[in-house]
N, C-alpha and C positions, 0 to 999 in steps of 0.2 A: 216501373215497380218490379217487374220480373228480373230486370237487369241488376237492380240493387239487391234483390233476394239471392240471385245467383252469385254475385260477388261476395255477399256475406257468407254464404255456404262455403265457397272456395277459401275465403279468409279463415274461417273457423277450422276447416280441414287442415290447412297449412299450419295454423297455430297449434293444433293438437299434435302434430308431428314433431314439434320442437320441445316437448316436455323432457326434462332431464331424467336420467335413470340413476337411482341411488342404489349402490350395492355394497353390502358389508361383508368382509371376509376376515377370517382369522389370520394373523401374521404367520409366516413360515418359521421364524425364529422366536424364541421366548423373549419377553420384554425384560430388559436388564435395567435395574435402578441402582446407581452408585451413590452412596451417601457418605460424605466425609464428616464425621461427627467427632468432636473433641469434648470430653467430659472431664471437668476439673472438680475436685471435691476438697473442701477444707474442713477439718475437724478441729474444734477448739474444746479443750478440757480445762476447767477451772478447778483447782485443788485448794482446799483449806490450808492455811499456813501450817497447822500441826501435821497434816498428812504430808505436805511437801517436805517439812523438816525430817519426818520419819523416813521418807524415801531417800533423802540425801544422806541420812545417818546410816542407812542400811542399803548400799548400792546393789548387793547381791540378792535382795529380797525378790526381785522379779527376774 
């Protein structure tokens, strides 16, 4: 019985020494994030026939 208890204590002591160490440190350089973004926009304008004729009749209006 004493032998089993002694082996158990030795085993727990050795297992306790194997615990991992977690350490968090800030990086030396700043974090850089590169984003390649392409934005396309399409605008549609619907004109009434009368307004369209007015613009075509007076090209210097705008």
